[in-house]
Each structure stands twice: as C-alpha cells, then as structure tokens.
C-alpha positions as CSV (number, residue, x, y, z in Angstrom):
1,M,58.9,6.5,-13.1
2,A,62.1,7.9,-11.6
3,E,63.5,4.3,-11.1
4,D,62.6,3.5,-14.7
5,R,64.5,6.6,-15.9
6,F,67.5,5.6,-13.7
7,D,67.5,2.1,-15.3
8,Q,67.3,3.7,-18.8
9,I,70.2,6.0,-18.1
10,Q,72.1,3.1,-16.6
11,G,71.4,1.1,-19.9
12,I,72.8,4.0,-22.0
13,L,75.9,4.2,-19.9
14,K,76.4,0.4,-20.1
15,E,76.0,0.5,-23.9
16,L,78.8,3.2,-24.1
17,Y,81.0,1.3,-21.7
18,D,80.6,-2.0,-23.6
19,K,81.3,-0.4,-26.9
20,H,84.9,0.8,-26.1
21,E,87.4,-1.2,-24.2
22,D,89.3,1.9,-23.2
23,V,86.2,3.4,-21.4
24,E,86.8,2.6,-17.8
25,A,83.5,4.1,-16.6
26,C,80.9,6.7,-17.3
27,M,78.5,8.6,-15.1
28,V,75.8,11.2,-15.2
29,V,76.4,13.6,-12.4
30,R,75.2,17.0,-11.1
31,K,77.3,19.8,-9.6
32,G,78.0,18.9,-6.0
33,L,78.2,15.2,-7.2
34,E,74.5,14.8,-6.5
35,G,72.4,12.3,-8.3
36,V,75.3,10.2,-9.5
37,V,74.4,7.4,-12.0
38,T,77.6,5.3,-12.6
39,F,78.4,2.4,-14.8
40,P,80.0,0.1,-13.8
41,E,78.5,0.7,-10.3
42,D,81.7,-0.4,-8.6
43,F,84.0,2.2,-10.4
44,I,84.3,4.5,-7.4
45,D,85.1,1.6,-5.1
46,R,87.8,0.4,-7.6
47,V,89.5,3.8,-7.7
48,S,89.0,4.5,-4.0
49,T,92.7,5.4,-3.4
50,T,92.5,8.2,-6.1
51,W,88.8,9.0,-6.0
52,Q,89.0,12.0,-3.6
53,P,91.3,14.2,-5.9
54,M,89.2,13.1,-9.0
55,K,86.0,13.9,-7.2
56,D,87.2,17.3,-6.1
57,T,88.4,18.1,-9.7
58,I,85.2,16.8,-11.2
59,D,83.1,19.0,-8.9
60,I,85.2,22.1,-9.7
61,L,84.9,21.4,-13.5
62,L,81.1,20.8,-13.2
63,E,80.7,24.1,-11.5
64,V,82.9,25.9,-14.1
65,V,81.0,24.3,-17.0
66,A,77.6,24.9,-15.5
67,D,78.4,28.6,-14.7
68,N,79.6,29.1,-18.3
69,A,77.1,27.0,-20.3
70,M,75.3,30.2,-21.5
71,Y,78.5,31.0,-23.4
72,G,78.2,27.8,-25.4
73,I,80.5,25.5,-23.4
74,D,79.3,22.1,-24.6
75,K,82.1,19.8,-23.5
76,C,85.5,19.8,-22.0
77,Y,88.4,17.4,-21.5
78,V,91.0,16.9,-18.9
79,E,93.7,14.4,-18.2
80,M,94.2,13.4,-14.6
81,L,96.0,10.6,-12.9
82,D,95.3,7.5,-15.0
83,Y,92.4,8.9,-17.0
84,G,91.3,11.2,-19.8
85,I,88.0,12.6,-18.6
86,V,85.4,13.9,-21.0
87,F,82.6,16.2,-19.7
88,C,79.5,16.6,-21.9
89,I,76.9,19.1,-20.7
90,I,73.3,17.9,-20.6
91,S,70.9,20.6,-21.7
92,M,72.7,23.7,-20.5
93,S,72.5,22.6,-16.9
94,D,74.7,21.6,-14.0
95,T,74.5,18.0,-15.1
96,S,77.1,16.3,-17.3
97,L,77.8,12.9,-18.9
98,V,81.3,12.2,-17.6
99,T,83.4,9.5,-19.3
100,F,86.6,8.1,-18.0
101,I,89.0,6.8,-20.6
102,R,92.0,4.8,-19.4
103,K,95.4,6.2,-20.3
104,S,97.8,3.6,-21.6
105,E,101.6,3.6,-21.9
106,G,102.8,4.8,-25.3
107,S,99.4,5.7,-26.6
108,E,97.9,9.2,-27.1
109,T,94.9,9.5,-24.8
110,L,93.5,12.4,-26.7
111,G,93.5,10.3,-29.9
112,K,91.4,7.7,-28.0
113,V,89.0,10.3,-26.9
114,S,88.7,11.6,-30.5
115,A,87.9,8.1,-31.7
116,E,85.2,7.6,-29.0
117,L,83.7,11.1,-28.9
118,G,81.0,10.4,-31.5
119,D,79.7,7.6,-29.3
120,I,79.9,9.7,-26.2
121,L,77.9,12.5,-27.9
122,E,75.4,9.9,-29.1
123,A,75.0,8.7,-25.5
124,R,74.5,12.3,-24.3
125,K,71.8,12.8,-27.0
126,K,69.9,9.8,-25.8
127,I,70.1,11.0,-22.2
128,V,68.9,14.4,-23.2
129,E,66.0,12.9,-25.1
130,L,65.1,10.8,-22.1
131,V,65.4,13.7,-19.6
132,E,63.5,16.2,-21.7
133,G,61.0,13.7,-23.2
C-alpha cells in the first residue's frame, strides 16, 4: 500500500513537472527532510554543488511553516540561488509540496510562479486527497 501511494505521489509530481518547462523539480518532503519524494529523482544529484545550502534553507522554512500552520500559513515563496521555490503545506502538517522553478535571465521569476501556482495548488489538492483518503 505504501509503495502504491509513493508511486501515485510520484505520478502527481511528474504531471506537474511535465506541464511547465520552467519547473525544474518538485518534491513532497517533511520537516527534517524525511520521506522525500522527488521528481525527477536525479534532481538532488544534478544540483549537488548547491544542494547543501538549499537543503538547509528548505529545512528551516519547513520548520517555520509547520510551527505556524495553525495561524493559516498555507504557502510561502523564496528565491535562492538559481530557483524560485514554492512551499505549499499539506494538511496543516510538517509536510509540504516544494516546487523549484528555474530563474532565467531577464525574466521575472515571481511572474512565472504566479502563472504556475494554480497547477501547483491543484497538485497539492490531489496529494492531500491521496494522503487523507
């Protein structure tokens, strides 16, 4: 059953990734970077030279978001290194859908995020239904 759920989440992430050329990767991750489901699976290897500062920042933000979820924090956005990173909380927990959007020269990353946010939120909704269902 758990493997089936993993595959289903992986499919939702793949769908989000395939839908937008600027989405570099997406993952479902818990505070402490436990239970990571990533698409594409080689993303962390591809960004290995910059992964440690991104990992540290992601972990800090996951903790802040989880600790304040009761106050209605639903999502947050940060730009770091070569990415705009969107965090969408999953069911007021310490788990988030994290989407990495590639920054590009001469283009407003926040505008890209705004254009893709609807699909990111739809992916989160599907994951919540899967987890809670």
